[in-house]
TIFIDO-470211 format. One record per residue (C-alpha): residue number from 1; x, z, y; residue in one letter. Coordinates in nm, 2 decimals. Each point is the difference from the previous one (the first is absolute). Example, Ala and Ser with C-alpha at 12.3 -4.5 7.8 and 13.67 -1.06 7.14 Angstrom:
2
<atom 1; <1.23; 0.78; -0.45>; A>,
<atom 2; <0.14; -0.07; 0.34>; S>,
***
This chain:
417
<atom 1; <-1.18; 0.26; 3.47>; M>,
<atom 2; <-0.19; 0.28; -0.09>; R>,
<atom 3; <-0.28; -0.06; -0.22>; Y>,
<atom 4; <-0.35; 0.17; 0.14>; P>,
<atom 5; <-0.07; 0.14; -0.32>; L>,
<atom 6; <0.23; 0.22; -0.25>; S>,
<atom 7; <0.01; -0.19; -0.38>; L>,
<atom 8; <-0.20; 0.27; -0.12>; D>,
<atom 9; <-0.29; -0.05; 0.30>; Q>,
<atom 10; <0.02; -0.37; -0.11>; Q>,
<atom 11; <-0.05; 0.11; -0.35>; Y>,
<atom 12; <-0.30; 0.18; 0.03>; S>,
<atom 13; <-0.17; -0.23; 0.25>; Q>,
<atom 14; <0.10; -0.29; -0.33>; A>,
<atom 15; <-0.14; 0.22; -0.22>; C>,
<atom 16; <-0.36; 0.01; 0.26>; K>,
<atom 17; <-0.01; -0.40; 0.05>; E>,
<atom 18; <0.01; -0.08; -0.40>; L>,
<atom 19; <-0.20; 0.30; -0.09>; K>,
<atom 20; <0.28; 0.16; -0.24>; Q>,
<atom 21; <0.06; 0.32; -0.07>; P>,
<atom 22; <0.35; 0.18; 0.19>; E>,
<atom 23; <0.24; 0.07; -0.28>; N>,
<atom 24; <0.15; 0.29; 0.09>; P>,
<atom 25; <0.35; -0.05; -0.12>; F>,
<atom 26; <-0.01; -0.31; 0.22>; I>,
<atom 27; <-0.10; 0.15; 0.31>; F>,
<atom 28; <0.30; 0.29; -0.04>; H>,
<atom 29; <0.26; -0.26; -0.08>; I>,
<atom 30; <-0.14; -0.20; 0.32>; F>,
<atom 31; <0.00; 0.32; 0.23>; Q>,
<atom 32; <0.44; 0.05; -0.05>; E>,
<atom 33; <0.03; -0.38; 0.10>; V>,
<atom 34; <0.04; 0.00; 0.41>; N>,
<atom 35; <-0.09; -0.29; 0.18>; L>,
<atom 36; <0.24; 0.05; 0.30>; D>,
<atom 37; <0.17; -0.26; 0.27>; D>,
<atom 38; <0.27; -0.13; -0.23>; D>,
<atom 39; <-0.21; -0.08; -0.35>; I>,
<atom 40; <0.02; -0.36; 0.06>; L>,
<atom 41; <0.37; 0.06; -0.04>; T>,
<atom 42; <-0.03; 0.18; -0.31>; K>,
<atom 43; <-0.03; -0.11; -0.35>; E>,
<atom 44; <-0.23; 0.21; -0.16>; I>,
<atom 45; <-0.06; 0.03; -0.38>; T>,
<atom 46; <-0.30; 0.26; -0.06>; I>,
<atom 47; <-0.06; 0.18; -0.36>; K>,
<atom 48; <-0.31; 0.04; -0.15>; I>,
<atom 49; <0.15; 0.10; -0.31>; A>,
<atom 50; <-0.22; 0.14; -0.26>; G>,
<atom 51; <0.29; 0.15; -0.23>; N>,
<atom 52; <0.23; 0.28; 0.04>; N>,
<atom 53; <-0.26; 0.23; 0.20>; R>,
<atom 54; <0.02; 0.42; -0.03>; L>,
<atom 55; <-0.33; -0.04; 0.12>; I>,
<atom 56; <-0.26; -0.22; -0.18>; P>,
<atom 57; <-0.08; -0.29; 0.26>; V>,
<atom 58; <-0.34; -0.22; 0.00>; V>,
<atom 59; <0.17; -0.30; -0.10>; K>,
<atom 60; <-0.11; -0.36; 0.16>; V>,
<atom 61; <-0.26; -0.19; -0.15>; I>,
<atom 62; <-0.06; -0.34; 0.06>; D>,
<atom 63; <-0.26; 0.08; 0.26>; G>,
<atom 64; <0.27; 0.17; 0.20>; D>,
<atom 65; <0.22; -0.32; 0.03>; F>,
<atom 66; <-0.29; -0.15; 0.17>; Q>,
<atom 67; <0.03; 0.23; 0.27>; V>,
<atom 68; <0.39; 0.00; -0.02>; L>,
<atom 69; <-0.03; -0.37; 0.11>; A>,
<atom 70; <-0.19; 0.03; 0.26>; A>,
<atom 71; <0.24; 0.25; 0.15>; V>,
<atom 72; <0.29; -0.20; -0.06>; F>,
<atom 73; <-0.12; -0.27; 0.15>; S>,
<atom 74; <-0.01; 0.15; 0.32>; K>,
<atom 75; <0.36; 0.13; -0.02>; N>,
<atom 76; <0.32; -0.20; 0.00>; V>,
<atom 77; <0.27; 0.24; -0.07>; F>,
<atom 78; <-0.08; 0.04; -0.42>; L>,
<atom 79; <0.30; -0.17; -0.17>; T>,
<atom 80; <-0.03; 0.15; -0.33>; G>,
<atom 81; <-0.32; 0.17; -0.22>; L>,
<atom 82; <0.05; 0.24; -0.29>; D>,
<atom 83; <-0.36; 0.01; -0.19>; L>,
<atom 84; <0.16; 0.10; -0.35>; R>,
<atom 85; <-0.17; 0.26; -0.25>; Y>,
<atom 86; <-0.36; -0.07; 0.14>; N>,
<atom 87; <-0.31; -0.13; -0.14>; L>,
<atom 88; <-0.03; -0.36; 0.13>; L>,
<atom 89; <-0.16; -0.28; -0.20>; T>,
<atom 90; <-0.07; -0.36; 0.01>; D>,
<atom 91; <-0.23; 0.04; 0.29>; A>,
<atom 92; <0.24; 0.17; 0.20>; A>,
<atom 93; <0.26; -0.32; -0.09>; A>,
<atom 94; <-0.28; -0.20; 0.16>; A>,
<atom 95; <0.04; 0.15; 0.34>; H>,
<atom 96; <0.38; 0.06; -0.05>; I>,
<atom 97; <0.02; -0.34; -0.04>; A>,
<atom 98; <-0.21; -0.09; 0.30>; A>,
<atom 99; <0.23; 0.23; 0.24>; F>,
<atom 100; <0.31; -0.18; -0.09>; L>,
<atom 101; <-0.10; -0.31; 0.06>; Q>,
<atom 102; <-0.04; 0.09; 0.34>; D>,
<atom 103; <0.30; 0.23; 0.03>; N>,
<atom 104; <0.28; -0.08; 0.21>; R>,
<atom 105; <0.21; 0.35; -0.01>; T>,
<atom 106; <0.03; 0.16; -0.35>; L>,
<atom 107; <0.22; -0.02; -0.22>; R>,
<atom 108; <-0.04; 0.25; -0.29>; Y>,
<atom 109; <-0.28; 0.03; -0.17>; L>,
<atom 110; <0.06; 0.27; -0.29>; N>,
<atom 111; <-0.35; 0.01; -0.25>; L>,
<atom 112; <0.20; 0.06; -0.30>; M>,
<atom 113; <-0.23; 0.27; -0.29>; F>,
<atom 114; <-0.35; -0.18; 0.17>; N>,
<atom 115; <-0.29; -0.12; -0.21>; D>,
<atom 116; <0.04; -0.39; 0.08>; I>,
<atom 117; <-0.03; -0.21; -0.29>; G>,
<atom 118; <0.01; -0.38; -0.03>; T>,
<atom 119; <-0.24; -0.10; 0.26>; A>,
<atom 120; <0.12; 0.22; 0.27>; G>,
<atom 121; <0.37; -0.12; -0.08>; A>,
<atom 122; <-0.20; -0.35; 0.06>; E>,
<atom 123; <-0.07; 0.06; 0.37>; F>,
<atom 124; <0.32; 0.20; 0.13>; I>,
<atom 125; <0.20; -0.31; -0.21>; A>,
<atom 126; <-0.19; -0.28; 0.22>; K>,
<atom 127; <-0.03; 0.24; 0.32>; A>,
<atom 128; <0.40; -0.03; 0.00>; L>,
<atom 129; <-0.03; -0.41; -0.01>; H>,
<atom 130; <-0.06; 0.05; 0.39>; R>,
<atom 131; <0.14; 0.32; 0.06>; N>,
<atom 132; <0.36; -0.05; 0.20>; E>,
<atom 133; <0.08; 0.37; 0.05>; T>,
<atom 134; <0.02; 0.20; -0.36>; L>,
<atom 135; <0.33; 0.02; -0.12>; T>,
<atom 136; <-0.05; 0.29; -0.25>; H>,
<atom 137; <-0.30; 0.05; -0.24>; L>,
<atom 138; <-0.02; 0.25; -0.28>; R>,
<atom 139; <-0.28; -0.05; -0.25>; M>,
<atom 140; <0.13; 0.25; -0.29>; T>,
<atom 141; <-0.20; 0.15; -0.23>; G>,
<atom 142; <-0.26; -0.20; 0.09>; N>,
<atom 143; <-0.14; -0.18; -0.33>; K>,
<atom 144; <-0.08; -0.37; 0.16>; I>,
<atom 145; <0.11; -0.16; -0.37>; D>,
<atom 146; <0.14; -0.33; -0.07>; N>,
<atom 147; <-0.20; -0.18; 0.23>; K>,
<atom 148; <0.03; 0.22; 0.27>; G>,
<atom 149; <0.36; -0.07; -0.02>; G>,
<atom 150; <-0.10; -0.41; 0.01>; M>,
<atom 151; <-0.11; 0.06; 0.29>; H>,
<atom 152; <0.28; 0.15; 0.18>; F>,
<atom 153; <0.22; -0.25; -0.21>; A>,
<atom 154; <-0.22; -0.23; 0.17>; A>,
<atom 155; <0.02; 0.12; 0.37>; M>,
<atom 156; <0.41; 0.03; -0.05>; M>,
<atom 157; <-0.01; -0.37; 0.04>; Q>,
<atom 158; <-0.19; 0.02; 0.31>; I>,
<atom 159; <0.13; 0.33; 0.22>; N>,
<atom 160; <0.35; -0.03; 0.14>; T>,
<atom 161; <-0.04; 0.35; 0.15>; T>,
<atom 162; <0.03; 0.25; -0.26>; L>,
<atom 163; <0.31; 0.13; -0.14>; Q>,
<atom 164; <-0.09; 0.31; -0.20>; K>,
<atom 165; <-0.20; -0.04; -0.28>; L>,
<atom 166; <-0.15; 0.28; -0.26>; D>,
<atom 167; <-0.19; -0.08; -0.27>; L>,
<atom 168; <0.15; 0.26; -0.25>; G>,
<atom 169; <-0.27; 0.22; -0.27>; D>,
<atom 170; <-0.29; -0.30; 0.11>; C>,
<atom 171; <-0.06; -0.12; -0.36>; D>,
<atom 172; <0.16; -0.39; 0.11>; L>,
<atom 173; <0.03; -0.19; -0.36>; G>,
<atom 174; <0.25; -0.25; -0.09>; T>,
<atom 175; <-0.20; -0.32; 0.18>; Q>,
<atom 176; <0.04; 0.21; 0.28>; S>,
<atom 177; <0.35; 0.07; 0.03>; L>,
<atom 178; <0.06; -0.34; -0.12>; I>,
<atom 179; <-0.14; -0.10; 0.32>; A>,
<atom 180; <0.14; 0.25; 0.22>; L>,
<atom 181; <0.37; -0.12; -0.11>; A>,
<atom 182; <-0.08; -0.38; 0.05>; T>,
<atom 183; <-0.14; 0.06; 0.32>; V>,
<atom 184; <0.33; 0.20; 0.06>; L>,
<atom 185; <0.22; -0.33; -0.09>; N>,
<atom 186; <-0.12; -0.07; 0.38>; H>,
<atom 187; <-0.09; 0.27; 0.21>; N>,
<atom 188; <0.27; 0.07; 0.24>; K>,
<atom 189; <-0.19; 0.31; 0.15>; S>,
<atom 190; <-0.03; 0.28; -0.27>; I>,
<atom 191; <0.26; 0.18; 0.03>; R>,
<atom 192; <-0.10; 0.28; -0.29>; A>,
<atom 193; <-0.28; 0.04; -0.25>; I>,
<atom 194; <-0.10; 0.23; -0.25>; N>,
<atom 195; <-0.17; -0.12; -0.34>; L>,
<atom 196; <0.07; 0.33; -0.16>; N>,
<atom 197; <-0.24; 0.07; -0.34>; R>,
<atom 198; <-0.17; -0.34; -0.05>; P>,
<atom 199; <-0.23; 0.01; -0.30>; I>,
<atom 200; <0.21; -0.24; -0.29>; L>,
<atom 201; <-0.16; -0.12; -0.33>; Y>,
<atom 202; <0.27; -0.17; -0.11>; S>,
<atom 203; <0.38; 0.05; -0.12>; E>,
<atom 204; <0.12; -0.32; 0.14>; E>,
<atom 205; <0.11; 0.09; 0.35>; E>,
<atom 206; <-0.16; -0.29; 0.14>; E>,
<atom 207; <-0.04; 0.16; 0.31>; S>,
<atom 208; <0.36; 0.13; 0.03>; T>,
<atom 209; <0.14; -0.39; -0.10>; V>,
<atom 210; <-0.21; -0.15; 0.33>; H>,
<atom 211; <0.16; 0.35; 0.18>; L>,
<atom 212; <0.33; -0.10; -0.07>; A>,
<atom 213; <-0.05; -0.40; 0.06>; L>,
<atom 214; <-0.11; 0.15; 0.37>; M>,
<atom 215; <0.31; 0.18; 0.04>; L>,
<atom 216; <0.18; -0.31; -0.05>; R>,
<atom 217; <-0.12; -0.20; 0.31>; V>,
<atom 218; <-0.15; 0.33; 0.25>; N>,
<atom 219; <0.22; 0.06; 0.22>; S>,
<atom 220; <-0.14; 0.26; 0.27>; T>,
<atom 221; <-0.19; 0.22; -0.29>; L>,
<atom 222; <0.26; 0.30; 0.05>; L>,
<atom 223; <-0.24; 0.31; -0.24>; E>,
<atom 224; <-0.17; -0.05; -0.31>; L>,
<atom 225; <-0.16; 0.25; -0.20>; H>,
<atom 226; <-0.09; -0.06; -0.35>; L>,
<atom 227; <-0.08; 0.32; -0.13>; C>,
<atom 228; <-0.15; 0.01; -0.34>; K>,
<atom 229; <0.00; -0.37; -0.07>; H>,
<atom 230; <0.08; 0.08; -0.42>; E>,
<atom 231; <0.34; -0.16; 0.11>; M>,
<atom 232; <0.22; -0.01; -0.29>; K>,
<atom 233; <0.33; -0.15; -0.07>; N>,
<atom 234; <-0.11; -0.33; 0.02>; F>,
<atom 235; <-0.16; 0.01; 0.33>; G>,
<atom 236; <0.31; 0.20; 0.22>; I>,
<atom 237; <0.21; -0.30; -0.15>; E>,
<atom 238; <-0.22; -0.25; 0.16>; R>,
<atom 239; <0.04; 0.22; 0.34>; L>,
<atom 240; <0.35; -0.01; -0.05>; C>,
<atom 241; <0.07; -0.33; -0.04>; D>,
<atom 242; <-0.22; -0.08; 0.32>; A>,
<atom 243; <0.16; 0.25; 0.21>; L>,
<atom 244; <0.32; -0.18; -0.07>; Y>,
<atom 245; <-0.18; -0.27; 0.25>; E>,
<atom 246; <-0.16; 0.24; 0.23>; N>,
<atom 247; <0.17; 0.10; 0.31>; C>,
<atom 248; <-0.29; 0.21; 0.18>; S>,
<atom 249; <-0.16; 0.29; -0.21>; L>,
<atom 250; <0.10; 0.35; 0.10>; R>,
<atom 251; <-0.20; 0.24; -0.21>; Y>,
<atom 252; <-0.09; -0.05; -0.37>; L>,
<atom 253; <-0.19; 0.25; -0.18>; D>,
<atom 254; <-0.04; -0.05; -0.39>; L>,
<atom 255; <-0.10; 0.36; -0.04>; S>,
<atom 256; <-0.21; 0.11; -0.31>; C>,
<atom 257; <0.07; -0.30; -0.22>; N>,
<atom 258; <0.09; -0.11; -0.34>; K>,
<atom 259; <0.39; -0.07; 0.11>; I>,
<atom 260; <0.27; 0.11; -0.22>; T>,
<atom 261; <0.39; 0.03; 0.01>; R>,
<atom 262; <0.00; -0.38; -0.12>; D>,
<atom 263; <-0.20; -0.13; 0.30>; G>,
<atom 264; <0.24; 0.23; 0.22>; V>,
<atom 265; <0.25; -0.18; -0.13>; G>,
<atom 266; <-0.18; -0.27; 0.17>; F>,
<atom 267; <0.05; 0.21; 0.31>; L>,
<atom 268; <0.30; 0.10; 0.04>; G>,
<atom 269; <0.15; -0.35; -0.09>; K>,
<atom 270; <-0.20; -0.07; 0.33>; L>,
<atom 271; <0.10; 0.24; 0.24>; L>,
<atom 272; <0.36; -0.09; -0.06>; K>,
<atom 273; <-0.07; -0.33; 0.18>; R>,
<atom 274; <-0.32; 0.11; 0.20>; N>,
<atom 275; <0.09; 0.06; 0.38>; N>,
<atom 276; <-0.38; 0.07; 0.12>; T>,
<atom 277; <-0.20; 0.26; -0.21>; L>,
<atom 278; <0.03; 0.30; 0.22>; E>,
<atom 279; <-0.25; 0.24; -0.23>; I>,
<atom 280; <-0.12; 0.01; -0.39>; L>,
<atom 281; <-0.21; 0.19; -0.13>; D>,
<atom 282; <0.03; 0.03; -0.41>; L>,
<atom 283; <-0.22; 0.33; 0.00>; S>,
<atom 284; <-0.12; 0.06; -0.35>; F>,
<atom 285; <0.14; -0.24; -0.23>; N>,
<atom 286; <0.23; 0.07; -0.29>; R>,
<atom 287; <0.31; -0.12; 0.09>; I>,
<atom 288; <0.21; 0.27; -0.15>; E>,
<atom 289; <0.34; 0.03; 0.04>; D>,
<atom 290; <0.12; -0.33; -0.10>; D>,
<atom 291; <-0.24; -0.12; 0.29>; G>,
<atom 292; <0.15; 0.27; 0.25>; A>,
<atom 293; <0.36; -0.13; -0.09>; F>,
<atom 294; <-0.06; -0.33; 0.04>; Y>,
<atom 295; <-0.12; 0.08; 0.40>; L>,
<atom 296; <0.28; 0.24; 0.06>; S>,
<atom 297; <0.25; -0.26; -0.08>; E>,
<atom 298; <-0.16; -0.27; 0.23>; A>,
<atom 299; <-0.09; 0.26; 0.28>; L>,
<atom 300; <0.39; 0.15; -0.04>; A>,
<atom 301; <0.20; -0.29; 0.00>; W>,
<atom 302; <-0.23; -0.32; 0.15>; H>,
<atom 303; <-0.30; 0.03; 0.19>; N>,
<atom 304; <0.04; 0.12; 0.34>; R>,
<atom 305; <-0.39; 0.00; 0.11>; T>,
<atom 306; <-0.22; 0.19; -0.19>; L>,
<atom 307; <-0.09; 0.34; 0.19>; Q>,
<atom 308; <-0.24; 0.17; -0.19>; A>,
<atom 309; <-0.06; 0.03; -0.39>; L>,
<atom 310; <-0.28; 0.19; -0.24>; S>,
<atom 311; <0.08; 0.01; -0.35>; V>,
<atom 312; <-0.26; 0.33; -0.05>; T>,
<atom 313; <-0.14; 0.03; -0.33>; S>,
<atom 314; <0.21; -0.20; -0.19>; N>,
<atom 315; <0.18; 0.15; -0.29>; N>,
<atom 316; <0.28; 0.02; 0.13>; I>,
<atom 317; <0.25; 0.22; -0.09>; T>,
<atom 318; <0.26; 0.25; 0.15>; G>,
<atom 319; <0.27; -0.34; -0.05>; Q>,
<atom 320; <-0.19; -0.22; 0.17>; G>,
<atom 321; <-0.09; 0.20; 0.23>; L>,
<atom 322; <0.41; 0.11; 0.13>; V>,
<atom 323; <0.02; -0.35; -0.01>; A>,
<atom 324; <-0.21; -0.05; 0.25>; L>,
<atom 325; <0.14; 0.26; 0.21>; S>,
<atom 326; <0.32; -0.12; -0.06>; E>,
<atom 327; <-0.13; -0.33; 0.12>; A>,
<atom 328; <-0.12; 0.14; 0.28>; M>,
<atom 329; <0.34; 0.15; 0.12>; K>,
<atom 330; <0.15; -0.35; -0.03>; I>,
<atom 331; <-0.26; -0.17; 0.16>; S>,
<atom 332; <0.01; -0.01; 0.43>; E>,
<atom 333; <-0.37; -0.10; -0.01>; V>,
<atom 334; <-0.20; 0.16; -0.28>; L>,
<atom 335; <-0.18; 0.30; 0.23>; S>,
<atom 336; <-0.30; 0.09; -0.18>; Y>,
<atom 337; <-0.03; 0.08; -0.36>; I>,
<atom 338; <-0.31; 0.13; -0.22>; Y>,
<atom 339; <0.08; 0.15; -0.33>; I>,
<atom 340; <-0.24; 0.27; -0.08>; W>,
<atom 341; <-0.22; -0.03; -0.33>; G>,
<atom 342; <0.32; -0.07; -0.23>; N>,
<atom 343; <0.19; 0.23; -0.23>; K>,
<atom 344; <0.16; 0.15; 0.26>; I>,
<atom 345; <0.34; 0.28; -0.21>; D>,
<atom 346; <0.25; 0.18; 0.20>; E>,
<atom 347; <0.26; -0.30; 0.05>; P>,
<atom 348; <-0.30; -0.20; 0.19>; T>,
<atom 349; <-0.08; 0.31; 0.19>; C>,
<atom 350; <0.36; 0.06; 0.18>; V>,
<atom 351; <0.06; -0.36; 0.07>; A>,
<atom 352; <-0.30; -0.04; 0.20>; F>,
<atom 353; <0.06; 0.35; 0.19>; A>,
<atom 354; <0.34; -0.13; 0.04>; D>,
<atom 355; <-0.13; -0.26; 0.17>; L>,
<atom 356; <-0.21; 0.19; 0.21>; L>,
<atom 357; <0.24; 0.24; 0.12>; E>,
<atom 358; <0.25; -0.28; 0.09>; S>,
<atom 359; <-0.28; -0.15; 0.20>; G>,
<atom 360; <0.06; -0.31; -0.20>; R>,
<atom 361; <-0.38; 0.06; -0.10>; L>,
<atom 362; <-0.26; 0.12; 0.28>; K>,
<atom 363; <-0.23; 0.25; -0.13>; P>,
<atom 364; <-0.29; -0.17; 0.17>; T>,
<atom 365; <0.15; -0.32; -0.21>; N>,
<atom 366; <-0.12; 0.11; -0.33>; T>,
<atom 367; <-0.23; 0.18; -0.22>; D>,
<atom 368; <0.22; 0.28; -0.12>; V>,
<atom 369; <0.18; 0.28; 0.12>; E>,
<atom 370; <0.26; 0.20; -0.16>; P>,
<atom 371; <-0.05; 0.40; -0.01>; Y>,
<atom 372; <0.27; 0.26; -0.18>; V>,
<atom 373; <-0.14; 0.27; -0.30>; V>,
<atom 374; <0.25; 0.21; -0.17>; D>,
<atom 375; <0.29; -0.22; 0.09>; G>,
<atom 376; <-0.17; -0.33; -0.13>; R>,
<atom 377; <-0.11; -0.28; 0.17>; T>,
<atom 378; <-0.36; -0.13; 0.00>; Y>,
<atom 379; <-0.20; -0.23; 0.20>; L>,
<atom 380; <-0.35; 0.03; 0.13>; A>,
<atom 381; <-0.27; -0.30; 0.05>; E>,
<atom 382; <-0.06; -0.07; 0.41>; L>,
<atom 383; <-0.30; -0.18; 0.08>; S>,
<atom 384; <0.19; -0.29; 0.13>; H>,
<atom 385; <-0.02; -0.35; -0.10>; G>,
<atom 386; <-0.02; -0.34; 0.02>; L>,
<atom 387; <-0.34; -0.08; 0.06>; K>,
<atom 388; <-0.02; 0.17; 0.32>; R>,
<atom 389; <0.25; -0.29; 0.17>; H>,
<atom 390; <-0.26; -0.29; -0.10>; Y>,
<atom 391; <0.00; -0.25; 0.31>; Y>,
<atom 392; <0.31; 0.14; 0.10>; W>,
<atom 393; <0.20; -0.30; 0.15>; T>,
<atom 394; <-0.04; 0.07; 0.39>; P>,
<atom 395; <0.07; -0.39; 0.05>; S>,
<atom 396; <-0.34; -0.17; -0.09>; Y>,
<atom 397; <-0.22; 0.26; 0.12>; G>,
<atom 398; <-0.02; 0.30; 0.22>; E>,
<atom 399; <-0.13; 0.32; -0.21>; P>,
<atom 400; <-0.36; 0.00; 0.12>; D>,
<atom 401; <-0.13; 0.20; -0.25>; N>,
<atom 402; <0.19; 0.38; 0.05>; K>,
<atom 403; <-0.10; 0.09; -0.34>; D>,
<atom 404; <0.24; 0.10; -0.30>; A>,
<atom 405; <0.01; -0.33; -0.11>; N>,
<atom 406; <0.17; -0.17; 0.24>; A>,
<atom 407; <0.32; 0.22; 0.06>; S>,
<atom 408; <0.26; -0.18; 0.17>; L>,
<atom 409; <0.28; 0.28; -0.09>; A>,
<atom 410; <0.18; -0.30; -0.21>; I>,
<atom 411; <0.23; -0.20; 0.25>; K>,
<atom 412; <0.09; -0.33; -0.09>; P>,
<atom 413; <0.32; -0.19; -0.02>; V>,
<atom 414; <-0.10; -0.30; 0.15>; A>,
<atom 415; <-0.17; 0.06; 0.34>; E>,
<atom 416; <-0.04; -0.37; 0.09>; H>,
<atom 417; <-0.25; -0.12; -0.23>; L>,
***
């Protein structure tokens, strides 16, 4: 099928019909999309992201999406839409909701870091009561607050299609976290959820307790992000107790919390018996050498599934870091390790240089690189990090958002999941 008008021509025509000014940024992107005879067999993600541009662009505003909806409603090839870092507000969310209610092709929608609030969250969540196509939604950075989180929790009771949901940095509160955890007791479609950086006023860790209760019974969740939850050793103990009974979780993100060596003691015991976890992020806690020893023992002699570990910025000295390097020599599975931000001494530099030189650790699988000055070995920081592996498991979704946070570089051990 050959479209009578190119996409940029369709866009200009829709702007005239809706009496909206043309956005030159959108027009330029549409010029690059070729509507050839094979378009119906392709899966296309159109990126109209307003960030990381060498030349400043005219960011997408509310009226622009009304035109986009008119254009995309006529083009069935669209499976992904990236609108991150623009200026969309609740008014645009109303148009987005109307578009989602009728759309039958879009599987990936990225709205992260716009200006959508509680009302916009309600529009979008209610649209997903009817939508049976979208599998991945990113709302990260939109301040939808506690009420917005409650709307998404209500949506998850009805929607059975959505697999990946990002609500990180959305100012969720304790009430909405508990509601989301409660819904996940029964929801059988969500495979990955990002709940990073909620707004918590209590030190009682109620939300962590409810998330732990959920993990006891949930059998479909593969990836859970709990960064900046003010989690302490009490909370991590509750999670570990639950994970003894959980046989599905693959990726656990506990970065930027208040977990100490005692909390990692619970994790060490869990890893000796757990045969499910494949990625563990403990970055920016305070596990110190004792925590590194607990992890090293479990990974060297007991665990046979963990592939990736991040312990960046954990106040670990050379003794703990060398212990982790020794564990990596013994483990046949651990392949990714991130250690920058700790107290790296010369024995650490030599140990990790040996891992890299021997080929046991690949240069792309760590955040350090050795170099030699006057006969002494040092480590330099690389930009690699575990965060780029969000949504890494091919078994529960296509790489429909080929951005930096969706790398499929890590290959799972269990392809049958």
